[in-house]
N, C-alpha and C positions, 0 to 999 in steps of 0.2 A: 228429301226432308225439308226442302225450302218452303213447302206449303204449311209447315207446322212451326209456330213460334215457341219461344221458351216457356211462356205462361201455360200454353196448352200441354206441353210435354210435362211440366211440373205438376199441373193439376191432374193429368191422367195417371202419372206415376203414383201420386198420393192416393187416388181412388183405388188403384190396383193393389197397393200395399195394404190398405184397410180391409179390402175384400178378402185377399188371400191370407193375411195374418189372422183375421178373425176366424176363418174356416179351418186353418191348419194348426192353430195353436194347441188345441186339445191333443191332436196326434203327436205334435212335437213334445208336449209334456210327457206323454207315455214313453216316447222314444228316449228322452233324457233320463227318465227313471229306470228304464231297462238297461241303459248303457252306463249307469252310475255304479260305483262299487257297493252301494247299499241294496242292490237289486235282490240278491239272494237272502239277505237278512231282514229287509223291511218290506219289500214288495212281493215276496214269494214265500209260500209256506214250506215247511220241511218236507211235506209229501209231494212237492213239485207243483201244486196248484197255485194260481195267482191270487194274491191278496186283494181285497177290495180297496185297500189303500192306494194301489196302483192307479185307480180310476177316480180318486177323489181330488177335488180342487184342480180340475184340468185347466182352468184359466189363471192359475197362480203364475205370477211373473208377466202378465200380459201388459202391464203399464209400461215398462221399459221397451217392450217390443212395439207397442203402439206408437211411442214417441220416436224411437230410433228407426223403426221400420219405415215410417213416412219420410223422414229426413234422408235416410240412406237410399231409399227408392228414388226420390227426386234427384239426388246427386248421381245415382247410377245412370238413369235414363238420360239425364241431361248430358252427362259426359259421353255416354254411348252414342247418342245421336250426333253430338258434336264431332266425335272422333270419326264416325263413318262419313260425315260430310267433309271433314278435313282430308280424309284419304281420297275421296272422290274428286275433290277440288284439286288436290296435288297431282292426281293422275291426269285429270283433264288439262292441267296447265303444263304437263310434261316434266314436272319436278321429280317424279319417281316413275319407274317402269310399271307396266301393268302387273298388279298383284292379284293372285287368285282371290276370289270373293271369300272363301272360307277363312283365309288368313286375315282379311280385313275385318271380318266379324270377330275372330278370335282376338286380334290386337285391340279392337275397340272395346270389347267386353273386358279385357284385362285392365286397360286404363280405367274404365268405369268402376270395376270391382275393387281396385286398390283404394280408390277414393271412398267407396261405400263401406269397406271394411274398417276404415279409420273411424267412422261414425258408429258402426254396428257393434264393435267388440265390447265396449263397456256395458251396453244394454244386454248383450247376450250373457255376459257374466252374471249380471243381476238376475236376469230371467231364469237361468238354469239353476242358480242357487235357490231362488224362490220356489222353483218347481219341485225341489226335493226337500224343502224346509218342512220339518216336523214340529208341530206345536207341542209345548210341554203338556204333560198329563193333566196338571191342575190348571190348564189354560181356561180362562173365562172370557175376558175381553182384552183386546190389545191391538197393536198395529198389525196391518196386513203383512203377509210374507215379503212383499216387495219393499214396504217401508222398513221392515226389520233388516233386510239386506242393505238398504241405503244407509241405515244407522251403523251397521257393522263396517261397511266399506268406507264410511266417512273418515274413519281413523287411519285406514291404509288405502288411499285412493289408487295407488299404483297397482294394487291387486286387480283393479278393473281391467287391466291389460293382460291378465293371465290368459294364455292360449292364443294370443294374437298371431304368433307365427304359425300355429296349427290352423287357425282360421284362414289365413292367407293361403297356406299350403293346401287346404281342402277346397276353399271357395274359388280361388283363382283358376286352377285347371278345370274344376267342375263347371264354373260359370262359362269359361271359354268353350269347353266342349258342348255345354248345353246350348249356348247361343249359336255356335257354329252348326250344330245338328238342327236346331230349330229353324234357322234361316234356310237351310238346305231342304229339310222336310217340307216346309211351307211352300217354297218355290216349286218343289216336285209335285205337291198336291195341286197347286193352282194350275200347273202345266197339264197334269193328267185330266183335271176337270175342265180344262179350257175356259177358265174363269175370266169373265170380263172385269176390267179394272174398276168399273162402277158397281159391281155386284158386291155390296158390303157384307151380306149374309155369308156368302161362300168365302170371302176374305177372312171373316172372323172364324168360321168353321175350320179353315186351314190353319189359322193361327193357333186355336185351342188344341187341335189334334197334334200339330207339329210340336208345339211347346210341351204338351204333356208327354209325348213319346220321347222327346229329347231329354226332359228332366228325369224321367224314369231310368233311361239308359245311363245317363251320366252319374246319377246319385249312387248306384250300387258300387262303383269302383272306389268310392271314397268313404265308405262306411267305417273302415278301420281308423281313418284319420279323425272322423267325427267322434268315435269312441274315446280316443286319446284326448281330444280337445275337451270333451265333456268332463273327463276325469280331472284334467288340469284345472278347469274352472271350479269344480266342486271342491277340489283340494284348496283352492284359494279361499273359498267360503269357510272351510274348516279352520284354516289358519287365521282368519279374522275373528274366529270365535263363534260364528253363527251356528255351526254344527260340529263343534270341536269334539274330537275323539280323545280318549284317554291317552293315546300314544303321542299326541302333539302337545308338548309342554311349552313351546316357544311360539311367539308371534313372529312369523316370518312370511316372506313372499314366496310364491311358487316358482321363482326363477331357478331354484335348485332342482325342481322336478322336471327333468328333461323328458321330452316326448318319447325318445327311444327307451328310456328307463321305464316309463309307464307302459309302453307297448310290450316290453319284455316281461313285466310283472303280470300283465293280463294273459300273455301266452303261457307263462309258467303256471298260473293258477287256474285258468279257464280254457286254455288251448286256443286253436284258431277260431273256434266258434265264438269265443269271447270277443274277438275283434270284429265279428260280423253280427253281434247281437243287435236285434232290432232292424236288420237289413230289409226284411219284407215290408214292414210298416214304413220304413224310410223311403223305399221305392214308391209305395202307394201314395205317401204324402207328397213326394216329389212330382208324381204324375198329376195329382190333383192341384197341388200348389203352383206348379209351373204353368199348367193350362189356365188356371184361374188368374194367376198374376199377369202373365203376358197377354192373355185374352182380354182381361179388363183394361189393361193399359192401352192396347190397340183400339178396343172398342170406344173407350172414353176419348181417346185422341181423335178418332174419326168423328165422333159425335160433336165434340167441341169445335172442331174445324168447320163442320157443316152448320153448326149453330151460329157461329160468328159470320159465316158467309151469307146466311139467310136474313 
């Protein structure tokens, strides 16, 4: 990684975030709505067919994702590359024993993801509440769903951290598994293809295929945590008054809503299928998103390096 400087890594990570978030956000909106408690009452008809409401406003909440996605992406890849370099330097200097490469990838991605989650969580709360926001019947003109959420959470900013524990619980092992599998899949493909180090096209093909396969494999295991996390965040929006239900008379923070309690409630009402709702679309989004995200990052990084060298 010594051939890439910090500016190239940051620029490449921002390009990757913009490309992947723009492509994946509509699928993410549908997943959020499917995993929300309003799915059966708002987004599904009594006869079991899907309502057109499920597919309206698919870019609601994109503003927070646009801002936080670029920042967290830059923070993630900067920390990830720096951690891998630090491990390599420590091993070369003899400060630590030889560590298996998968463990280096997992540890580096864990450090990077902890930093990225700190930036990402408030934007995710705003985004998911905006994705399920329902305009009043007599609505004519007014603020966008995202601006409405900002107005609601301005009174209770600590609510923006709802589901942070669930975010770390889902993202950290998922990201570690994804990057560990990605690096292994990529190395295996390059070895099978006997790819030359200067063959950029095959390098990128191996990156996209390895990242997509790794993202799809890793995402399925953590769908239940994503369901719980989504409900905690939507509960935070209800408690700030944005989508308040008649059963919530007090303004409170979702700290009382523990993840295990929400999981038990989903199991009791919807069974195991409720905890895996949206799993197929989640895996599809992960395959596309991971391949596009990491592929764009590696491609932009190589292009920027070659551009500066020329």
